[in-house]
N, C-alpha and C positions, 0 to 999 in steps of 0.2 A: 504493499500499499504506500502511495506517495502522499506528501502534503503539499497542497496548493496554497501558495501565499500570494495574494492578489489585492491590489487596490483599484477602486472603480470610482469614476467621476462623471458627472453630468457635463455635457458639452452644449452651450448655448449658441455659439457661432463658430463656424470653422474658419480658420486662416487659410491662406494658400498653402497647400501641402503637396508634397510628392507622394503619391500613394499608388500602390499596386492595384490592379483590377480587383474588384470585390468578389467575394465568394458568397453565394446565397446559402443561408443556414436555416433549417427547419429543426426545431427542437420540440419533442413531444414528451410530456412528463407521465410516467407510469405510476410514481409515488412521490408525494410531497408531504412533508410533516414538519411544521414550523416550530415544534417543541424545542427543548433544550439541546437536542442532538441535531436538529436541522437537516433531517434526512431527505435526500432526493435521489430518484432513479430516473434517468431520461435516455431517450433515443435521440441522437443528433444525426441528421442527414446533412452533409456538406456537399454542395454542387461540385460534381466532378470528382468526388472522393468516396471512400467507403463509409458506411455508417458506424457509429460508436454507441455502445451502451456505457453510460456513466453513472456511478454511484458516488454520492458526495454526502459527507457528514460533518456537521459542525456549523458555526456561524461566525461571521466577522472576518478578520484578516486571513487566518489560516484555517484550512478545512482538509479533512482526509478525502482523497479522491482515488478511485479506481476506474480505469478505462479499459474496455474490451472491444475489439474490432468485431463488427457484425457482417456476416455475409448479406448480400441483398435480400435473400429470401427471409432470413431471420428478421431483418429490419422492417420488411414489408408485413410480416406476420405480427409484429408487435405494434406497428403504427396505429391500427384501428383503435387500440386500447388507450391511446392519447388524445382521442377525438376532442374533448372539451378542455384540453390543457396543453395548448401549443403556443409557441412564439416563432415569429418569422423576422429575420434581419438579414442585412447585407453587411458583411465584415470586411473592412479594409485594414491591411497591415501597414504600419508605417514605423519609422525609427526616429527617435529624438536625437538631438545633437550629442547627448551624453551616451548614446548607444542603446538605451532602453527601447524595446519593442512595444508598440501601442497597438492593441486590437480596438479599432474604432468601429462600433456597432450602430448602424442606422436601422431603427426598427420599422416594421411595416404592420399592416393589418390594424388591430385595435390599439397598437402602441405607435402608430405612425406619428412622426414628429419628435420621438425621443431619440437622442443620441448620446451614447456613453462611450467612454474610454476605459479599457482595462489594461493593467500592467501587472505582469507576473514577476515575482522576485525569488532569489535563491533562498532568502531567509527573512525573518521579521525585522531583523536589524537593518538589512538592505532596504526593505520597504519603509522603515522609519526615516532612513537618510535621504529617500527620494524627495526632490523638490519639483513639484509639477510646474509645467510651463504656464504662463499667463493665461493662455487660451482655455485651459482646463477651468471647468466651473466647479460647483460645489461637490465635495467629496461625499460619495454615497456608500462607501465600503461598509458592509455589514447592515445597511438599511434594509429591513425586510420588505419594505414597499417596492424596492428596486431590484429584488432578486428576479432572475429569469423565471423561476417557478411562480412567483407572485404575478409577474407580467403575463405569463401564459394564461392565467385565468381572468385577466382583466377584460371586461366587457364594455 
């Protein structure tokens, strides 16, 4: 099991940026539990790539994460069970001048207009040392209202 350490920010306005072509992402949640363990099990389908089954536990800056690649048949068999709990977004990868990779997500559907930036770190101390660029908005790391699982059920 690995630990994912990630900070997340709202983006109000994008500056001119060099970004690679976006990848379409559909995430469907099989299990979401917002209790003290913050359990999530999701199927993620990424345009042009294989699907992934992801288990996450915890809340806040660092969470346990296990990912398992799914063959197309397994992904399609699980997908109907996520019908009322999905999120769609376009993800752009870009790099800041300090070398940090930013996953910039532009949401679609019920979350249209929402834009977030996520940055993964090797440790909590590296995350604490990170100074976001000026164009990043309010930090929403650990805010349950902005978890993808919560966004997936937004109507």
